[in-house]
N, C-alpha and C positions, 0 to 999 in steps of 0.2 A: 503492499500500500505506499500511497504517496500522500504527503500532507505538507502545510505551511507551518512553521512554529510560530505560534501566537503571542507566548509566555515563557518566560525562562525563569526557574527560581534556583538555579545554581544545580541543582540535582535532576529534577524534572521538568518536562516539558509538554507543555499543552499544544497538542498539534492538531490542527483542521483538516480534513480531506476535502477534495472539492465540492463533495455532496452535501457539507456544512457539518458532519459527523467532528465531533473532538474527541481526543483520546488523551490519557495521560501517559508519556513516554519517558523512558530514560536510556541511558548510553551504557551500552555493555563494556566494560574494560577501559583501556585508554584509546581516546580520539585524537588524533593527531592530523591538521590540516598541513599540508606541506607547504614550508615556507613561513608560517605563522607562528610565532610562539604566543600564545593566548592564554589567559587564565579561564576563558570560556571557549571550548571547542564549538559549541553551536549558539548562534544568536538567534534573537526574533526576525523575522522576516525571511529565515533560509528555508528552502525547500528540501525536504527528507524524505528518505525511503524507510519504511519501518515495519517489522511483523508483529501480529498480536500474540500475546500469552495470556493462558487462564488460569489464575491462583484464587483459591478459596474463592470461587464465583466471582472474582473481579478481572476484568480484562483490562490489561494494562499493553502499552506498545515498547518491544527495544527498537532502537533506532540503529540501523547499520549502513546508512551513506547518506553524504550531505551532499547534495546535487551542486554543481559549479554555479558560485555566486556572480551574478552581473556587478555587483560592488558591494561595499561595506564600508562601514565608519568606525573607526576604533580612535582610543586614546591610552595614553599610557596608563598601565594599572597602578590604584593609589598606594599599594604596600609593595609591589615588586617592580622596581623603575625598569627593569629590563623587558618584562611581560607587558603586553597589549591587553585591553580589554576590548573585544568586538561589541560596541553599542547596538548595531542592527545591521542587517544585510538586505539587498535588493531595493533600494529606496529609489524613489524616483526623484525626490526633494526634501530639503531639511529646513525648517523653520525655526530660527533660532531667536528667542523671546529676548528682548532687551529692556531693562529699568534702567534709569538716571539714577535714581534713589530708591530705597525702599525695597529691595538692596540695589548695591550699585553694581551695575556690569561696566567693569575697565575694558578701555578699546584693546590692551593685549590680550583678555580672552576672546574678545570677539576676533580678533586677527588670526589667532590660534586655530579657533573653530572654523574660519573660512578658509585657511590654509590646508587644512585637513580636508574639508569638502573638496576644494580645489584637487587635491591629491587624488581622492578616490573618485572624480568627475563626478559629484553629486552636485544639482544646483542649489545653492543657498538663497534664504529671503530673510531679511533682517525684520521682525516685527517690534516695532517701539511700544510697549505696552504701558498700562495705566495713565494713558491720556489725560482722564478724569482728574488726575491728582496734580498735573503740572503747574508750578507757579511760573512766573516771567524767567526765572534763571534756568529752572529745568526744561522749560519749552526752548530755550537759546539753545541748550547743550543738542536737545533731541534734533533740532533744525540742523545745526552744525553737523553733528554724526550724520544724519540723513544724508544731507549733500554731499558730504566725503564719500560714503559707499555708495551713492548713486551715480556719481562721478567718474567711480572706478568702473561700474557696471551691475551692481548688486540692486535687486528689488528691496526697498525699504518703505514700509508701510506703517503709520501711526494706528494703535487701535488702542481701544477701552475694552477688556474680557468684561469690565463690570457693565458698561453701558451698552456694548454694543456695536461701537463705532468701527466702521469698515470691516467688521465680521463678515459680511457678505462677500467683500473682496477677498478674504483670505478663502473662503467656501470655492468660490470659483476658481481661486488656481488649485483646490484639491481635487476637482473633480475628476475621475477617472486616474487618479493617482494613489500612490501609497507614498504619505507625507510622515516624515517625525518630526516631533516638536522637541525641542531640548532648550536648556538654560539654566542657570543658578537656580537654587530652591528659593521659592517666594516670589519669584518673578511672573507669577500667575498662569502658570502651565493648565493645569488643573481647571482653573476657572473659564479659562479660556477654551477648553475642550468641551465643559459642559456648556457654554454659552452656543461652541457650533452644534453639540448634539446632546440636550437637556436630559435625554432619557439615560445616558451612560452614569450620570450621579457621580462623578469621581469626588474623592476626598479632598478637602482643602483646608488649609491652616493660615493663622495669621503669621504676619512678620514678627520675629523676636525683635522688639524694640531696643533692645540693650545692645544688640549687635547689628541691628538691620540686616538680619540673616533670615533666610527662608527655614522654616521647619520642614524636614523631608517627609512627604507624603506617599509619593510613589516609591517603592521599594526595590520593583523589577520591572524591566522594560515590557511592554505589553500593547499587543496590537488591538485593534476594535475594527470592526464594519460598520461603516456609517450607512445613513438611512439615502446618501444623495450620491451614491456610486464612488464611493472614496474609502481609502482605509487611513489610519493613522496609526502611529507608533510613538505612545508616550513613553517619556524615561524618565529614569529618577534625576533630580535636580542636582546637577555638578558642581564642586567648588571651582575646581581647577580643569584646565584642559592641556594635559601635556602632549605635546606635539611628539609623536613616534619616530624614531630615527629615520633622517634624510639625509642624504648627501649634501654637502654644504653648496655645491653647485647648482642643485633641483630646486631650493627653498625660493629662489628668486621667482623661480617659473610659476610658483603658485600664490604670486602678488601679480594679480594681471596687469597692472599700472607699470609693474617693473618688467613684465614679461614683454609687453610692447613697446619697450626703449632698448630692450638687450640688443637687438642687432646694430644699435649707433653706439655702441659702446666699442672703445679701440680694440678690447682684445674679448676674442670668443668666450673664454671662462673666466670674465670679469665678477668678482663676488660683491662688488658695488660697496667697497670698503675704502682703500688708499690707490687704488689704479688710477694713472693716469687717463684723461679723456673719459670718463665714465659717464654715461647718458643719464644715469639715475641720479648720480648727486648733483649733476648740473641742474635737474628736475627740481631738485630738492632744495637747491640753494634758489631756483627760480620760484620757489612756494607751488610747484606743479605737483608735487607730492606731498602729502600730509606728514610730518614730524613723527606723529604718533605711529604712523603705518612703518615708517623705517626704523624707528626704536623698535617696533615689534620684530622686526624683520632680524634687525641686530641680536637681540635676545633669545630668538629662535637658534640663530646662526651660531651663538656662543653656549647653547644649552642650557641657558638660562630658565628658572622655574618663574611662573609668572608672580608678579608683585602684586598681590592682591588690595593691600592697604595702603600702599605707598604711591601706586600710580595714580595719574589724575589726567584729566584731558587737556591737551594742547591745542589751542587755536592759532597757533601760529604755522 
């Protein structure tokens, strides 16, 4: 039998077959995917082959094959830096929810996420949530960041999961596709999903005022079928987004505005650091590239972790 993994709890997987039946499945022994050192060999969105077994009147499945993935998105495992964690597989697009405050989403986090989406050829859309709570300053930050990422080529939508502003636009983009929703805890993913499909009734929690951080409500990634010919993958809130090992030479290719200028650099293998006649550095000096983007690039190149608390928005 074949089916799609709709939920992973680490040891058990909920698999749905094309006729709509769901089975609890597990894997037998060690499962290794060639070339991927991962803490979770099977992810939500995977197509798998499994066989049924009956024990004590309970029918469960044993997964014996993972079909080739169209794509997948990964991040560094929290505790094992050399291992990766596959967030989801076979995705058409990913929506990253961004909040300026309550909790803050910093540019370095956005950029790391976008770089990973670019590396795995997944379309990324930025949703600036909680529009209903903005004051003049936060509205300015939203407009600045939105114009920055739009200029690069990313879709940016200002939404309010609470009031429903621009939710129709999001639903339109989701139609006929598998969409993954991601972001820090507390940015309003569950509230947004509930607005898109009220019958799902996902749990939501308030922001911790002390640290302006969200409390985790989603424990495991899970896929849902929606009423308007769309699928959604809801993911746990993520604190940081460690970029999985990339060759230094390829990092710049995942910054679209750098990649467009690459051919104008004097050297083919230019890293845009101290090389002479570097088109990217020239664009930076002429304010044609955002400094926050270049700083994120340097941090990834140097293998630095994100600076969650000290980062700030640069408007220069």
